[in-house]
N, C-alpha and C positions, 0 to 999 in steps of 0.2 A: 502572552505570544504576540510578537510585532504579526502586522500585517503580512510583510515580506514571508511570516513563517505561515503564516493561515493561506496566501497562496502556497507554497510547496506544496504542504498537504493537499490542498486541492488540487493540485498537479496531479501528484502520485492516486489521490483515490480517482480521480479523472482515469489516469492510465492505467488504473489496474482495476478500471469497470470493464475491461477488455478479457474474456476472458482467453485469448489466445495471448495475450501480453503476459496474461498472468500464470502460460502455459512455459512460452519463453524463459520467464524468469525462472519456475521449479526448473525447468531444461538447464541452463545458468546454474542454477545453486548446485546440479547434482554434475555437471561436467568441470565445473571452472570454468574453461574459458571453450569459447565453438566460434565460428565465422558460421556467418548467414546461410549459407550455403548448405553447414552441416547442420545446422538445427530447423532448415527445409525439409529437410529430409525426413526427419521425424514430427512433423505436424505436416495436414490436410491443407494446408494454403501454397500459394509459390516465393520461390524464395525474394521474389521484388515487393512482395506483401511482410515477410517478416522483418525485411529491410526497410520498410515501412512503419511496421512497428516498435520495431529497433531502434529509429530516432523518436520516435514518442519517448519510450522509457530513457535515454538519454536526454533528450533534452530536460528532460525533470530530475534529470540525475539518482537514475534505478539501474541503469548502464550504463558504461564506455568503453569504448572503442580503441582498440589499437591497431594501428598500420603496421604490418612485422610481412615487406615486401608488396607482392599483390593483395593480399589479402587483409583484411580487420580480423583482429577479432573479439569477440567482446565476453565482457566478463559484469559481475554483477558487481555493486557498488552501493553497500548494506545501508551507508548513512542516513539517507532519505527515508527509506523503511523504519530503521530508528528511531526516525524524527518523529513517524505516522504513528508508528507503535506508542509513542512516551504521549502524543497527542489523543488518541484512543484510548491509552489508560486515564488519564486525567478527566475525559469528559464521562470515563464510565463513574472513579471516581467521583466526580461533583452530581449523576445522574442514583446514586446512592446514596450521597448524602441526601440531595430530595426528595426519595424516595421513605427514608426513615424519618425523616422530617415529618411526611403526608402519612406516616405509619404512627407517630408519636401521636401526633393531634388526633386520630380518627381512633385510637386505644383511652385519649381523656376524653373524648366524646364520649365514648361506651359507657367508659366510668360515673361518668359525670350523669349519663341517665339513667343509670342503673340508681345511682344514690338517690335519686329523687321519686 
């Protein structure tokens, strides 16, 4: 993974650390697209707060906004979620390999101790 990929994943994880932003992504995933006003009606935060959260999500590539008249309609951009999920899968596989190595070493030590 390149340093720019790592920075992108770091940005996604930082953005997703906030429960309001995760909820916004959930709402957009269900609705397909929505305005900040529509989203604010479903959350216990102001429209201005929703706009700020959406700008964080937009900055890391998780959502995009398109202007239609006076409104901006937001939708989910899954590519960064997919890249982050792939990184997490690779990390999990690496840990599985490490744990398997530890297990094998422990079992070999146990067999050696039993044979003494």
